[in-house]
C-alpha positions in Angstrom: 82.8 84.5 114.2 81.3 83.4 117.6 78.2 85.4 118.6 79.2 88.0 121.1 76.1 87.4 123.2 77.2 83.8 123.9 80.6 84.9 125.1 80.7 84.6 128.9 83.4 85.7 131.3 86.7 84.0 130.7 87.5 84.1 134.4 87.9 80.6 135.9 86.2 81.7 139.2 82.5 80.8 139.6 80.4 83.8 138.6 78.2 85.6 141.2 75.4 86.2 138.7 74.5 84.0 135.7 71.9 85.0 133.1 70.9 82.0 130.9 68.7 82.2 127.7 67.1 85.3 129.3 64.3 86.8 127.2 61.6 89.4 127.7 58.8 89.8 125.1 56.1 92.4 124.9 53.7 90.8 122.4 55.8 90.3 119.3 58.5 92.8 120.4 61.6 91.1 121.8 63.0 93.6 124.3 65.6 91.0 125.4 66.4 88.1 123.2 68.0 84.8 124.5 70.7 86.6 126.4 73.6 84.9 128.2 76.0 86.6 130.6 78.1 85.9 133.6 78.9 88.6 136.2 81.9 88.1 138.5 81.8 89.0 142.2 83.2 92.5 142.8 83.3 93.7 139.2 82.0 96.9 137.8 80.0 95.9 134.7 78.2 98.5 132.5 75.3 97.8 130.2 75.8 100.3 127.3 73.4 100.9 124.5 70.9 103.3 122.9 67.3 103.6 123.9 65.3 100.4 123.3 68.4 98.2 123.1 67.4 96.0 126.1 69.9 97.2 128.7 67.4 98.6 131.2 64.9 95.7 130.7 67.7 93.3 131.6 68.6 95.3 134.7 64.9 95.4 135.8 64.7 91.6 135.4 67.8 91.2 137.5 66.2 93.6 140.1 63.0 91.7 140.1 60.8 94.5 138.7 60.3 92.7 135.4 59.5 89.0 135.0 61.4 87.1 132.3 59.4 85.6 129.5 61.9 82.8 129.4 65.3 81.9 130.8 67.1 81.9 134.1 68.6 84.4 136.6 70.9 82.9 139.1 73.0 84.3 142.0 75.5 81.8 143.3 73.6 79.0 141.5 70.3 79.9 143.2 67.4 81.0 140.9 65.9 84.4 141.5 63.1 84.2 139.0 60.4 83.6 141.6 62.1 85.7 144.4 60.5 89.1 145.0 62.7 92.2 144.7 62.9 92.9 148.5 64.3 89.5 149.1 67.0 89.5 146.5 69.6 91.4 148.6 70.1 93.7 145.6 70.4 97.5 145.9 68.9 99.8 143.3 69.7 103.4 142.3 67.5 105.2 139.7 68.1 108.3 137.6 65.3 110.0 139.6 66.4 109.8 143.1 63.0 108.7 144.6 63.8 110.2 148.0 61.0 110.8 150.5 60.6 114.6 150.5 59.2 114.7 154.1 62.1 112.7 155.6 65.5 114.0 156.5 68.7 112.7 154.8 69.3 110.5 157.9 65.8 109.0 157.8 65.9 108.5 154.0 69.1 106.5 154.3 67.8 104.6 157.3 64.5 103.7 155.7 65.6 100.3 154.3 66.8 99.3 157.7 63.5 100.4 159.3 61.4 98.2 157.0 63.7 95.3 157.8 63.0 95.8 161.5 66.7 96.5 162.4 67.0 97.8 166.0 67.7 101.5 166.6 71.4 101.1 167.6 72.3 99.2 164.5 70.3 101.5 162.3 72.0 104.6 163.7 75.4 103.0 163.4 74.9 102.0 159.8 73.4 105.4 158.8 76.4 107.2 160.4 78.7 105.0 158.4 76.9 105.7 155.2 76.8 109.5 155.8 80.6 109.4 156.2 81.0 107.2 153.1 79.2 109.7 150.9 80.5 112.7 152.8 77.2 114.1 153.9 77.6 114.1 157.7 76.9 117.9 157.8 73.6 117.5 155.8 72.1 114.7 157.9 69.1 116.7 159.1 68.3 118.4 155.9 65.4 117.5 153.6 66.0 116.5 150.0 64.7 119.8 148.7 67.6 121.5 150.5 70.2 119.5 148.7 71.8 119.9 145.3 71.2 117.2 142.6 74.6 115.6 143.3 73.9 115.5 147.0 70.5 113.9 146.5 72.1 111.2 144.3 74.6 110.5 147.1 71.7 110.1 149.5 70.1 107.6 147.0 73.4 105.7 146.8 73.8 105.6 150.6 70.2 104.4 151.0 70.9 101.6 148.5 74.1 100.5 150.3 73.0 100.8 153.9 71.6 97.3 154.3 74.8 95.9 152.7 73.4 94.3 149.5 75.6 91.9 147.6 74.9 93.6 144.3 74.2 97.3 143.4 72.2 98.1 140.3 72.3 101.6 138.9 70.0 102.8 136.1 71.3 106.0 134.5 72.0 107.4 138.0 73.9 110.5 136.8 71.8 111.2 133.7 70.1 114.3 135.1 73.2 116.0 136.3 75.4 118.6 134.4 78.6 117.5 132.8 81.1 118.7 135.5 79.0 117.3 138.4 78.5 114.0 136.5 82.3 113.6 136.0 82.9 114.4 139.7 80.4 111.7 140.8 81.8 109.2 138.3 85.2 109.6 140.0 83.5 109.2 143.4 81.6 106.1 142.2 84.8 104.5 141.0 86.6 105.2 144.3 83.5 103.9 146.2 83.6 100.6 144.2 87.3 100.2 144.9 86.8 100.7 148.7 83.7 98.5 149.1 84.5 95.8 146.5 80.7 95.5 145.8 79.4 94.1 142.5 78.0 97.0 140.5 75.9 96.6 137.3 75.4 100.1 135.8 73.2 101.2 132.9 74.1 104.1 130.6 73.8 105.3 127.1 76.9 107.5 127.5 80.0 105.9 125.9 82.5 108.1 127.8 80.8 107.3 131.1 81.0 103.6 130.4 84.7 103.8 129.5 85.4 105.9 132.6 83.7 103.7 135.1 83.7 100.1 134.0 86.0 97.1 134.3 83.8 95.4 131.6 81.2 96.8 129.2 78.3 94.8 127.6 77.1 96.6 124.5 73.4 96.0 123.8 71.6 96.2 120.4 68.1 94.9 119.6 67.9 92.9 122.9 71.3 91.1 122.5 74.8 91.7 123.7 76.9 92.4 120.6 80.1 93.3 122.4 81.6 92.2 125.8 84.9 93.1 127.3 87.0 95.9 128.7 86.7 99.3 127.3 90.2 99.1 126.0 89.6 95.9 124.1 86.3 96.9 122.7 87.7 100.2 121.5 91.0 98.8 120.0 89.6 95.6 118.5 85.8 95.9 118.2 84.3 92.5 117.5 82.0 93.8 114.7 81.2 97.0 112.8 78.3 97.9 115.1 80.6 98.0 118.2 83.2 99.9 116.2 80.6 102.4 115.1 78.9 102.7 118.5 82.0 103.0 120.8 84.0 106.0 119.7 84.4 107.6 116.3 85.4 105.4 113.2 86.2 105.7 109.6 84.8 102.9 107.4 86.2 102.0 104.0 84.5 99.6 101.7 87.1 97.5 100.0 87.3 94.3 97.9 89.5 91.4 99.0 92.4 90.8 96.8 94.9 88.3 98.2 95.6 87.0 101.8 96.4 90.5 103.2 95.6 92.8 100.3 92.4 94.6 99.3 91.4 97.0 96.5 90.3 100.5 97.4 89.5 103.2 94.8 91.3 101.2 92.2 94.5 100.5 94.1 95.9 97.9 96.4 96.0 98.5 100.1 97.5 96.3 102.8 95.3 94.9 105.5 95.4 92.5 108.4 95.5 88.9 107.2 92.0 87.4 106.9 92.2 83.7 106.3 89.5 82.0 104.3 88.3 85.1 102.5 88.0 84.7 98.7 89.2 87.3 96.3 86.4 89.6 95.3 84.7 89.5 98.7 83.3 92.8 99.9 85.0 93.8 103.2 84.9 96.8 105.5 88.0 98.4 107.0 87.6 100.4 110.2 90.2 103.0 111.1 90.0 105.2 114.2 90.6 108.9 113.5 93.7 109.0 115.7 95.2 106.0 114.0 95.5 107.8 110.6 97.9 110.5 109.6 97.5 113.5 107.4 100.6 114.9 105.6 101.2 117.5 103.0 102.8 116.4 99.7 106.1 117.9 100.8 106.0 116.0 104.2 105.1 112.8 102.4 108.0 113.2 100.0 110.6 113.3 102.8 109.0 110.5 104.9 109.2 107.3 103.0 106.1 105.0 103.3 107.0 102.1 105.7 106.2 98.5 105.0 102.6 97.7 106.1 101.4 101.2 105.7 99.0 102.6 103.1 98.7 106.0 101.5 95.9 107.7 99.6 95.5 111.2 98.2 92.8 113.5 99.6 91.7 117.1 100.0 91.0 118.9 103.2 87.4 119.9 103.4 87.2 121.2 107.0 89.4 121.7 110.1 88.1 121.8 113.6 90.6 123.1 116.2 90.2 121.5 119.7 93.2 123.0 121.6 95.6 120.1 122.0 94.4 118.5 118.8 92.6 119.2 115.6 90.2 117.1 113.5 90.5 117.1 109.7 87.7 116.1 107.5 89.2 115.0 104.2 87.8 113.6 101.0 89.5 111.1 98.7 89.6 111.2 94.9 86.4 109.1 94.6 84.5 110.8 97.4 85.3 108.8 100.5 85.1 111.2 103.6 87.5 110.4 106.4 87.9 112.1 109.8 91.5 112.3 111.1 92.5 113.5 114.6 96.0 115.0 114.9 97.9 116.4 117.9 98.6 120.1 117.5 102.3 119.9 118.6 102.8 123.5 117.5 102.2 122.7 113.8 100.2 125.2 111.7 96.7 124.1 110.7 96.3 122.9 107.1 93.6 125.0 105.5 90.5 123.7 103.7 91.4 123.0 100.1 94.9 121.6 100.9 96.0 118.6 98.9 97.2 116.0 101.4 98.2 112.4 101.8 96.4 110.1 104.3 98.4 107.3 105.8 97.4 104.4 108.1 99.0 101.1 109.2 97.4 97.9 108.1 97.8 96.6 111.6 95.6 99.5 112.9 92.7 98.8 110.6 90.1 96.3 111.7 88.6 94.1 109.0 84.9 93.0 108.9 83.3 90.7 106.5 79.7 91.7 107.3 77.9 94.9 108.1 74.5 96.4 108.3 74.0 99.9 106.9 71.7 100.9 109.8 74.4 100.0 112.2 77.0 102.5 110.9 77.0 106.0 112.1 79.7 107.2 109.7 79.4 107.5 106.0 80.8 104.7 103.9 81.6 104.7 100.2 81.4 102.1 97.5 84.7 101.1 95.9 
């Protein structure tokens, strides 16, 4: 399998930003390790990863606040490595708004134009445009302390956009806000991006936020990009077990390869996606999303014949969590494999703990991996 970090954008258009063999070392620690990535003009790209994965360090090198240990950062073919931050034409928004407390909203927004020696008429025109863009015209003369957290973040965004940067970098900008306000600002950011067409590179550890905002997501782990693509593609067909584990919930089944599209699980054959070149007896990992599996009572299974390409195993319900429109079942197979299954309510009664059930899934819905790392998996797996 080709390394995900070497996969660049498949677009034929020349990229706006190119990162080549980019590395950042702190002594023996590799914060970013030989990273390669292309960013297209006008796209919304999110760096997603846990703390220490390298996403923020990469963003800071692009901004100019960190110097690469090796590698190249180019914008339209021009190297930025030796260009100071204030000359890169890149806007930056941090989690902490970093507004000047003694200045009004208007003056905070206009500050980047003042230090660039723009004349007063142009400065006032641009600030008025930004106030309208972020819907803060009525708050222009207030100080930051008189604003809510969401309003302060809008001021920070307006200040980053006022001098019309080519690229906007955002480092966990909504992390300090409560859930409802964060979701409202996510919607506003998405609309803002659509209206302006600016290139946005966004850093977050929040999977849902990344899925909600981004056209593409780069998933970071140990200083490398281990998954790159649209949220839909990364969720439906994760390139490796780590991405499957990190993005959304997953069930992992350890199986042993049988034939071309057959594996052994708990002493029985199960159908799987064809995996050419895998020898019988090879250990494999099947990944099934909770919503892709079905849980049926014995009576339901008896009247619904198993279709070709589907698998069925016996299990017992251990726990049921009701979530309104859906419920999540935690079930355990005969040999102790715990699976999570999400089912729509549809007016059906809940199956109580202790119920004997059948779990079904389609081979086409289960991703197959030939390698995995125990520390990468956030769901319990079980030996065959």
